[in-house]
mmCIF file as gemmi writes it, N, C-alpha and C atoms, coordinates in Angstrom:
data_model
loop_
_atom_site.group_PDB
_atom_site.id
_atom_site.type_symbol
_atom_site.label_atom_id
_atom_site.label_alt_id
_atom_site.label_comp_id
_atom_site.label_asym_id
_atom_site.label_entity_id
_atom_site.label_seq_id
_atom_site.pdbx_PDB_ins_code
_atom_site.Cartn_x
_atom_site.Cartn_y
_atom_site.Cartn_z
_atom_site.occupancy
_atom_site.B_iso_or_equiv
_atom_site.pdbx_formal_charge
_atom_site.auth_seq_id
_atom_site.auth_asym_id
_atom_site.pdbx_PDB_model_num
ATOM 1 N N . MET Axp A 1 ? -11.673 -13.295 -20.481 1 0 ? 1 A 1
ATOM 2 C CA . MET Axp A 1 ? -10.37 -12.676 -20.12 1 0 ? 1 A 1
ATOM 3 C C . MET Axp A 1 ? -10.559 -11.415 -19.348 1 0 ? 1 A 1
ATOM 4 N N . SER Axp A 2 ? -11.26 -10.489 -19.887 1 0 ? 2 A 1
ATOM 5 C CA . SER Axp A 2 ? -11.407 -9.21 -19.275 1 0 ? 2 A 1
ATOM 6 C C . SER Axp A 2 ? -12.189 -9.424 -17.902 1 0 ? 2 A 1
ATOM 7 N N . GLY Axp A 3 ? -13.074 -10.464 -17.814 1 0 ? 3 A 1
ATOM 8 C CA . GLY Axp A 3 ? -13.751 -10.701 -16.669 1 0 ? 3 A 1
ATOM 9 C C . GLY Axp A 3 ? -12.795 -11.175 -15.552 1 0 ? 3 A 1
ATOM 10 N N . LYS Axp A 4 ? -11.831 -11.964 -15.865 1 0 ? 4 A 1
ATOM 11 C CA . LYS Axp A 4 ? -10.935 -12.425 -14.92 1 0 ? 4 A 1
ATOM 12 C C . LYS Axp A 4 ? -10.045 -11.322 -14.374 1 0 ? 4 A 1
ATOM 13 N N . ILE Axp A 5 ? -9.676 -10.464 -15.241 1 0 ? 5 A 1
ATOM 14 C CA . ILE Axp A 5 ? -8.836 -9.229 -14.867 1 0 ? 5 A 1
ATOM 15 C C . ILE Axp A 5 ? -9.709 -8.363 -13.97 1 0 ? 5 A 1
ATOM 16 N N . ALA Axp A 6 ? -11.014 -8.114 -14.329 1 0 ? 6 A 1
ATOM 17 C CA . ALA Axp A 6 ? -11.793 -7.429 -13.416 1 0 ? 6 A 1
ATOM 18 C C . ALA Axp A 6 ? -11.947 -7.988 -12.046 1 0 ? 6 A 1
ATOM 19 N N . GLU Axp A 7 ? -12.075 -9.281 -12.013 1 0 ? 7 A 1
ATOM 20 C CA . GLU Axp A 7 ? -12.278 -10.076 -10.844 1 0 ? 7 A 1
ATOM 21 C C . GLU Axp A 7 ? -11.044 -10.024 -9.849 1 0 ? 7 A 1
ATOM 22 N N . TYR Axp A 8 ? -9.917 -10.189 -10.508 1 0 ? 8 A 1
ATOM 23 C CA . TYR Axp A 8 ? -8.611 -9.896 -9.721 1 0 ? 8 A 1
ATOM 24 C C . TYR Axp A 8 ? -8.533 -8.535 -9.067 1 0 ? 8 A 1
ATOM 25 N N . ILE Axp A 9 ? -8.868 -7.529 -9.821 1 0 ? 9 A 1
ATOM 26 C CA . ILE Axp A 9 ? -8.725 -6.144 -9.367 1 0 ? 9 A 1
ATOM 27 C C . ILE Axp A 9 ? -9.823 -5.871 -8.254 1 0 ? 9 A 1
ATOM 28 N N . GLU Axp A 10 ? -10.93 -6.387 -8.448 1 0 ? 10 A 1
ATOM 29 C CA . GLU Axp A 10 ? -12.11 -6.119 -7.53 1 0 ? 10 A 1
ATOM 30 C C . GLU Axp A 10 ? -11.854 -6.787 -6.179 1 0 ? 10 A 1
ATOM 31 N N . ASN Axp A 11 ? -11.043 -7.85 -6.227 1 0 ? 11 A 1
ATOM 32 C CA . ASN Axp A 11 ? -10.785 -8.718 -5.012 1 0 ? 11 A 1
ATOM 33 C C . ASN Axp A 11 ? -9.44 -8.516 -4.371 1 0 ? 11 A 1
ATOM 34 N N . GLU Axp A 12 ? -8.629 -7.576 -4.908 1 0 ? 12 A 1
ATOM 35 C CA . GLU Axp A 12 ? -7.333 -7.382 -4.439 1 0 ? 12 A 1
ATOM 36 C C . GLU Axp A 12 ? -7.369 -6.698 -3.118 1 0 ? 12 A 1
ATOM 37 N N . ASP Axp A 13 ? -6.108 -6.762 -2.471 1 0 ? 13 A 1
ATOM 38 C CA . ASP Axp A 13 ? -5.964 -6.014 -1.162 1 0 ? 13 A 1
ATOM 39 C C . ASP Axp A 13 ? -5.616 -4.495 -1.571 1 0 ? 13 A 1
ATOM 40 N N . ARG Axp A 14 ? -6.595 -3.709 -1.061 1 0 ? 14 A 1
ATOM 41 C CA . ARG Axp A 14 ? -6.56 -2.289 -1.539 1 0 ? 14 A 1
ATOM 42 C C . ARG Axp A 14 ? -5.278 -1.533 -1.043 1 0 ? 14 A 1
ATOM 43 N N . GLU Axp A 15 ? -4.62 -2.098 -0.122 1 0 ? 15 A 1
ATOM 44 C CA . GLU Axp A 15 ? -3.359 -1.489 0.318 1 0 ? 15 A 1
ATOM 45 C C . GLU Axp A 15 ? -2.08 -1.87 -0.523 1 0 ? 15 A 1
ATOM 46 N N . LYS Axp A 16 ? -2.278 -3.06 -1.156 1 0 ? 16 A 1
ATOM 47 C CA . LYS Axp A 16 ? -1.219 -3.586 -1.998 1 0 ? 16 A 1
ATOM 48 C C . LYS Axp A 16 ? -1.887 -4.129 -3.297 1 0 ? 16 A 1
ATOM 49 N N . PRO Axp A 17 ? -2.353 -3.159 -4.21 1 0 ? 17 A 1
ATOM 50 C CA . PRO Axp A 17 ? -3.057 -3.55 -5.471 1 0 ? 17 A 1
ATOM 51 C C . PRO Axp A 17 ? -2.057 -4.383 -6.438 1 0 ? 17 A 1
ATOM 52 N N . TYR Axp A 18 ? -2.583 -5.251 -7.27 1 0 ? 18 A 1
ATOM 53 C CA . TYR Axp A 18 ? -1.869 -5.907 -8.198 1 0 ? 18 A 1
ATOM 54 C C . TYR Axp A 18 ? -1.438 -4.969 -9.31 1 0 ? 18 A 1
ATOM 55 N N . SER Axp A 19 ? -0.095 -5.153 -9.668 1 0 ? 19 A 1
ATOM 56 C CA . SER Axp A 19 ? 0.385 -4.515 -10.855 1 0 ? 19 A 1
ATOM 57 C C . SER Axp A 19 ? 0.059 -5.407 -11.984 1 0 ? 19 A 1
ATOM 58 N N . ASP Axp A 20 ? 0.169 -4.825 -13.273 1 0 ? 20 A 1
ATOM 59 C CA . ASP Axp A 20 ? -0.105 -5.555 -14.471 1 0 ? 20 A 1
ATOM 60 C C . ASP Axp A 20 ? 0.579 -6.912 -14.507 1 0 ? 20 A 1
ATOM 61 N N . GLN Axp A 21 ? 1.847 -6.837 -14.151 1 0 ? 21 A 1
ATOM 62 C CA . GLN Axp A 21 ? 2.686 -8.038 -14.176 1 0 ? 21 A 1
ATOM 63 C C . GLN Axp A 21 ? 2.167 -9.029 -13.204 1 0 ? 21 A 1
ATOM 64 N N . ASP Axp A 22 ? 1.703 -8.614 -11.949 1 0 ? 22 A 1
ATOM 65 C CA . ASP Axp A 22 ? 1.081 -9.563 -11.028 1 0 ? 22 A 1
ATOM 66 C C . ASP Axp A 22 ? -0.104 -10.246 -11.6 1 0 ? 22 A 1
ATOM 67 N N . ILE Axp A 23 ? -0.984 -9.455 -12.377 1 0 ? 23 A 1
ATOM 68 C CA . ILE Axp A 23 ? -2.086 -10.017 -13.008 1 0 ? 23 A 1
ATOM 69 C C . ILE Axp A 23 ? -1.66 -11.085 -14.043 1 0 ? 23 A 1
ATOM 70 N N . VAL Axp A 24 ? -0.672 -10.8 -14.773 1 0 ? 24 A 1
ATOM 71 C CA . VAL Axp A 24 ? -0.095 -11.738 -15.836 1 0 ? 24 A 1
ATOM 72 C C . VAL Axp A 24 ? 0.236 -13.049 -15.072 1 0 ? 24 A 1
ATOM 73 N N . LYS Axp A 25 ? 0.978 -13.012 -13.993 1 0 ? 25 A 1
ATOM 74 C CA . LYS Axp A 25 ? 1.289 -14.228 -13.286 1 0 ? 25 A 1
ATOM 75 C C . LYS Axp A 25 ? 0.083 -14.891 -12.691 1 0 ? 25 A 1
ATOM 76 N N . LEU Axp A 26 ? -0.999 -14.177 -12.228 1 0 ? 26 A 1
ATOM 77 C CA . LEU Axp A 26 ? -2.21 -14.879 -11.753 1 0 ? 26 A 1
ATOM 78 C C . LEU Axp A 26 ? -2.86 -15.577 -12.924 1 0 ? 26 A 1
ATOM 79 N N . LEU Axp A 27 ? -2.944 -14.952 -14.069 1 0 ? 27 A 1
ATOM 80 C CA . LEU Axp A 27 ? -3.591 -15.575 -15.291 1 0 ? 27 A 1
ATOM 81 C C . LEU Axp A 27 ? -2.817 -16.813 -15.733 1 0 ? 27 A 1
ATOM 82 N N . GLU Axp A 28 ? -1.466 -16.708 -15.716 1 0 ? 28 A 1
ATOM 83 C CA . GLU Axp A 28 ? -0.749 -17.803 -16.075 1 0 ? 28 A 1
ATOM 84 C C . GLU Axp A 28 ? -0.883 -19.101 -15.161 1 0 ? 28 A 1
ATOM 85 N N . ASN Axp A 29 ? -1.139 -18.749 -13.878 1 0 ? 29 A 1
ATOM 86 C CA . ASN Axp A 29 ? -1.527 -19.819 -12.955 1 0 ? 29 A 1
ATOM 87 C C . ASN Axp A 29 ? -2.874 -20.473 -13.311 1 0 ? 29 A 1
ATOM 88 N N . ASP Axp A 30 ? -3.742 -19.693 -13.958 1 0 ? 30 A 1
ATOM 89 C CA . ASP Axp A 30 ? -4.966 -20.213 -14.543 1 0 ? 30 A 1
ATOM 90 C C . ASP Axp A 30 ? -4.945 -20.906 -15.864 1 0 ? 30 A 1
ATOM 91 N N . GLY Axp A 31 ? -3.733 -20.871 -16.375 1 0 ? 31 A 1
ATOM 92 C CA . GLY Axp A 31 ? -3.539 -21.544 -17.691 1 0 ? 31 A 1
ATOM 93 C C . GLY Axp A 31 ? -3.627 -20.543 -18.904 1 0 ? 31 A 1
ATOM 94 N N . ILE Axp A 32 ? -3.696 -19.261 -18.623 1 0 ? 32 A 1
ATOM 95 C CA . ILE Axp A 32 ? -3.795 -18.218 -19.678 1 0 ? 32 A 1
ATOM 96 C C . ILE Axp A 32 ? -2.461 -17.437 -19.87 1 0 ? 32 A 1
ATOM 97 N N . LYS Axp A 33 ? -2.055 -17.64 -21.064 1 0 ? 33 A 1
ATOM 98 C CA . LYS Axp A 33 ? -0.847 -16.809 -21.419 1 0 ? 33 A 1
ATOM 99 C C . LYS Axp A 33 ? -1.187 -15.584 -22.082 1 0 ? 33 A 1
ATOM 100 N N . ILE Axp A 34 ? -0.668 -14.492 -21.517 1 0 ? 34 A 1
ATOM 101 C CA . ILE Axp A 34 ? -0.981 -13.089 -22.052 1 0 ? 34 A 1
ATOM 102 C C . ILE Axp A 34 ? 0.129 -12.158 -21.717 1 0 ? 34 A 1
ATOM 103 N N . ALA Axp A 35 ? 0.41 -11.218 -22.509 1 0 ? 35 A 1
ATOM 104 C CA . ALA Axp A 35 ? 1.348 -10.192 -22.288 1 0 ? 35 A 1
ATOM 105 C C . ALA Axp A 35 ? 1.033 -9.182 -21.353 1 0 ? 35 A 1
ATOM 106 N N . ARG Axp A 36 ? 1.971 -8.573 -20.704 1 0 ? 36 A 1
ATOM 107 C CA . ARG Axp A 36 ? 1.585 -7.468 -19.717 1 0 ? 36 A 1
ATOM 108 C C . ARG Axp A 36 ? 0.985 -6.308 -20.402 1 0 ? 36 A 1
ATOM 109 N N . ARG Axp A 37 ? 1.451 -6.05 -21.659 1 0 ? 37 A 1
ATOM 110 C CA . ARG Axp A 37 ? 0.779 -4.884 -22.4 1 0 ? 37 A 1
ATOM 111 C C . ARG Axp A 37 ? -0.605 -5.199 -22.711 1 0 ? 37 A 1
ATOM 112 N N . THR Axp A 38 ? -1.018 -6.306 -22.918 1 0 ? 38 A 1
ATOM 113 C CA . THR Axp A 38 ? -2.385 -6.669 -23.211 1 0 ? 38 A 1
ATOM 114 C C . THR Axp A 38 ? -3.217 -6.549 -21.862 1 0 ? 38 A 1
ATOM 115 N N . VAL Axp A 39 ? -2.703 -7.033 -20.787 1 0 ? 39 A 1
ATOM 116 C CA . VAL Axp A 39 ? -3.354 -6.737 -19.51 1 0 ? 39 A 1
ATOM 117 C C . VAL Axp A 39 ? -3.594 -5.405 -19.265 1 0 ? 39 A 1
ATOM 118 N N . SER Axp A 40 ? -2.589 -4.461 -19.5 1 0 ? 40 A 1
ATOM 119 C CA . SER Axp A 40 ? -2.778 -3.061 -19.368 1 0 ? 40 A 1
ATOM 120 C C . SER Axp A 40 ? -3.82 -2.458 -20.243 1 0 ? 40 A 1
ATOM 121 N N . LYS Axp A 41 ? -3.91 -2.908 -21.488 1 0 ? 41 A 1
ATOM 122 C CA . LYS Axp A 41 ? -4.939 -2.428 -22.432 1 0 ? 41 A 1
ATOM 123 C C . LYS Axp A 41 ? -6.432 -2.92 -21.836 1 0 ? 41 A 1
ATOM 124 N N . TYR Axp A 42 ? -6.542 -4.135 -21.454 1 0 ? 42 A 1
ATOM 125 C CA . TYR Axp A 42 ? -7.734 -4.542 -20.94 1 0 ? 42 A 1
ATOM 126 C C . TYR Axp A 42 ? -8.187 -3.789 -19.667 1 0 ? 42 A 1
ATOM 127 N N . ARG Axp A 43 ? -7.171 -3.549 -18.807 1 0 ? 43 A 1
ATOM 128 C CA . ARG Axp A 43 ? -7.445 -2.818 -17.557 1 0 ? 43 A 1
ATOM 129 C C . ARG Axp A 43 ? -7.897 -1.287 -17.794 1 0 ? 43 A 1
ATOM 130 N N . ILE Axp A 44 ? -7.3 -0.736 -18.702 1 0 ? 44 A 1
ATOM 131 C CA . ILE Axp A 44 ? -7.658 0.604 -19.153 1 0 ? 44 A 1
ATOM 132 C C . ILE Axp A 44 ? -9.08 0.551 -19.775 1 0 ? 44 A 1
ATOM 133 N N . ASP Axp A 45 ? -9.383 -0.393 -20.68 1 0 ? 45 A 1
ATOM 134 C CA . ASP Axp A 45 ? -10.617 -0.561 -21.343 1 0 ? 45 A 1
ATOM 135 C C . ASP Axp A 45 ? -11.8 -0.787 -20.257 1 0 ? 45 A 1
ATOM 136 N N . LEU Axp A 46 ? -11.404 -1.391 -19.18 1 0 ? 46 A 1
ATOM 137 C CA . LEU Axp A 46 ? -12.462 -1.625 -18.106 1 0 ? 46 A 1
ATOM 138 C C . LEU Axp A 46 ? -12.598 -0.425 -17.22 1 0 ? 46 A 1
ATOM 139 N N . GLY Axp A 47 ? -11.732 0.499 -17.293 1 0 ? 47 A 1
ATOM 140 C CA . GLY Axp A 47 ? -11.899 1.703 -16.496 1 0 ? 47 A 1
ATOM 141 C C . GLY Axp A 47 ? -11.142 1.746 -15.207 1 0 ? 47 A 1
ATOM 142 N N . TYR Axp A 48 ? -10.107 0.825 -15.11 1 0 ? 48 A 1
ATOM 143 C CA . TYR Axp A 48 ? -9.362 0.748 -13.838 1 0 ? 48 A 1
ATOM 144 C C . TYR Axp A 48 ? -8.025 1.419 -14.007 1 0 ? 48 A 1
ATOM 145 N N . LYS Axp A 49 ? -7.678 2.165 -13.004 1 0 ? 49 A 1
ATOM 146 C CA . LYS Axp A 49 ? -6.409 2.921 -12.974 1 0 ? 49 A 1
ATOM 147 C C . LYS Axp A 49 ? -5.282 1.96 -12.706 1 0 ? 49 A 1
ATOM 148 N N . SER Axp A 50 ? -4.043 2.577 -12.822 1 0 ? 50 A 1
ATOM 149 C CA . SER Axp A 50 ? -2.812 1.591 -12.587 1 0 ? 50 A 1
ATOM 150 C C . SER Axp A 50 ? -2.824 1.306 -11.025 1 0 ? 50 A 1
ATOM 151 N N . SER Axp A 51 ? -1.983 0.4 -10.781 1 0 ? 51 A 1
ATOM 152 C CA . SER Axp A 51 ? -1.944 -0.106 -9.351 1 0 ? 51 A 1
ATOM 153 C C . SER Axp A 51 ? -1.535 1.005 -8.392 1 0 ? 51 A 1
ATOM 154 N N . SER Axp A 52 ? -0.606 1.87 -8.807 1 0 ? 52 A 1
ATOM 155 C CA . SER Axp A 52 ? -0.152 3.053 -7.916 1 0 ? 52 A 1
ATOM 156 C C . SER Axp A 52 ? -1.307 4.006 -7.701 1 0 ? 52 A 1
ATOM 157 N N . GLU Axp A 53 ? -2.116 4.259 -8.82 1 0 ? 53 A 1
ATOM 158 C CA . GLU Axp A 53 ? -3.154 5.205 -8.632 1 0 ? 53 A 1
ATOM 159 C C . GLU Axp A 53 ? -4.32 4.607 -7.881 1 0 ? 53 A 1
ATOM 160 N N . ARG Axp A 54 ? -4.588 3.259 -7.987 1 0 ? 54 A 1
ATOM 161 C CA . ARG Axp A 54 ? -5.607 2.582 -7.195 1 0 ? 54 A 1
ATOM 162 C C . ARG Axp A 54 ? -5.198 2.626 -5.783 1 0 ? 54 A 1
ATOM 163 N N . LYS Axp A 55 ? -3.876 2.482 -5.461 1 0 ? 55 A 1
ATOM 164 C CA . LYS Axp A 55 ? -3.394 2.62 -4.086 1 0 ? 55 A 1
ATOM 165 C C . LYS Axp A 55 ? -3.74 3.995 -3.545 1 0 ? 55 A 1
ATOM 166 N N . ARG Axp A 56 ? -3.472 4.981 -4.189 1 0 ? 56 A 1
ATOM 167 C CA . ARG Axp A 56 ? -3.601 6.351 -3.761 1 0 ? 56 A 1
ATOM 168 C C . ARG Axp A 56 ? -5.002 6.733 -3.473 1 0 ? 56 A 1
ATOM 169 N N . SER Axp A 57 ? -5.918 6.135 -4.423 1 0 ? 57 A 1
ATOM 170 C CA . SER Axp A 57 ? -7.34 6.523 -4.209 1 0 ? 57 A 1
ATOM 171 C C . SER Axp A 57 ? -8.02 5.805 -3.167 1 0 ? 57 A 1
ATOM 172 N N . PHE Axp A 58 ? -7.242 4.859 -2.445 1 0 ? 58 A 1
ATOM 173 C CA . PHE Axp A 58 ? -7.792 4.176 -1.277 1 0 ? 58 A 1
ATOM 174 C C . PHE Axp A 58 ? -7.946 5.137 -0.185 1 0 ? 58 A 1
């Protein structure tokens, strides 16, 4: 699970990073049902900033 989240973030468009809700939708397309809050927890645990902070650091 966390591997997929990291993969999406690593391969995102740096000018338009994925929000947690966008990642939820991508995972649902892969057949994985997960809550946005859970995606947020995994993202933080992996050391990634929020989408707005990732955009600013570009």
